[in-house]
C-alpha positions as CSV (number, residue, x, y, z in Angstrom):
1,M,93.4,105.8,119.1
2,K,95.6,107.7,116.3
3,K,93.5,108.0,113.0
4,I,95.8,105.9,110.5
5,R,95.9,106.2,106.4
6,V,98.6,103.8,104.2
7,Y,98.3,104.0,100.1
8,T,99.9,100.8,99.2
9,L,100.1,98.8,96.0
10,S,98.8,95.2,95.4
11,Y,101.6,93.8,94.5
12,C,103.9,95.4,96.8
13,P,106.2,92.9,98.7
14,W,107.0,96.5,101.1
15,C,103.8,97.3,101.2
16,K,102.6,93.7,101.9
17,K,104.2,94.1,104.9
18,T,103.7,97.3,105.5
19,K,100.2,95.7,105.5
20,K,100.7,93.1,107.6
21,F,102.8,94.9,110.4
22,F,99.8,97.1,111.4
23,A,97.6,94.2,111.3
24,D,100.2,91.9,113.6
25,R,99.5,94.4,116.2
26,K,95.9,95.0,115.5
27,V,96.0,98.7,114.5
28,P,93.1,99.9,112.6
29,V,94.1,101.4,109.2
30,D,92.6,102.9,106.2
31,C,94.5,101.3,104.0
32,V,94.1,101.9,99.9
33,D,96.0,100.0,97.2
34,Y,96.2,102.1,94.8
35,D,96.7,100.6,92.0
36,L,93.2,99.4,92.4
37,V,91.1,102.3,92.7
38,S,89.5,105.1,90.0
39,E,91.9,107.2,87.8
40,D,90.3,110.0,89.8
41,E,91.2,108.7,92.9
42,Q,95.0,108.0,92.1
43,K,94.8,111.6,90.7
44,E,93.6,112.6,94.3
45,I,95.9,110.1,96.2
46,L,98.7,111.6,94.4
47,N,97.9,115.6,95.0
48,E,97.2,114.2,99.0
49,M,101.0,112.0,98.6
50,R,102.7,115.3,97.2
51,S,101.6,117.8,99.7
52,K,102.0,115.7,102.6
53,S,105.0,115.1,101.5
54,K,107.2,117.7,100.1
55,G,106.2,116.2,96.4
56,S,107.0,113.0,97.3
57,V,105.4,109.8,95.7
58,A,106.6,106.3,96.7
59,F,104.4,102.8,98.3
60,P,103.7,102.3,100.6
61,F,102.9,106.3,102.4
62,V,102.1,105.8,105.5
63,I,100.1,108.6,107.2
64,I,99.9,108.7,111.1
65,E,98.2,111.5,112.5
66,D,99.5,114.1,110.6
67,E,103.0,112.3,110.4
68,V,104.0,110.8,107.0
69,V,106.3,107.8,106.5
70,V,107.4,106.9,102.9
71,G,108.8,103.6,102.2
72,Y,108.2,100.5,104.9
73,N,109.6,101.4,108.0
74,P,108.7,99.9,111.0
75,E,110.7,101.9,113.7
76,R,109.2,104.8,112.2
77,Y,106.0,103.3,112.7
78,E,107.1,102.1,115.9
79,E,107.8,105.1,117.1
80,L,104.9,107.5,115.9
81,L,102.4,105.3,117.4
82,D,103.7,105.1,120.8
83,Q,103.9,108.9,120.3
84,K,101.0,110.0,123.5
85,G,98.4,112.4,121.1
């Protein structure tokens, strides 16, 4: 099973679509609503996002194994899920 982490905003429609994408496929993800965590956690998340994406910070932010997908991109999610690893 691939390790998947998703950073979202609780009110964002694209983030909700991303959550639904994985839920519909019964793919377990570690999902964090950025706007609902503490300021310290937000700082840690921003640092991780910047380091993994060469500075790009946008939501949803999906990490599948070591690959990053910024924004709602179901075709790319499928592609990364289908890769052997």
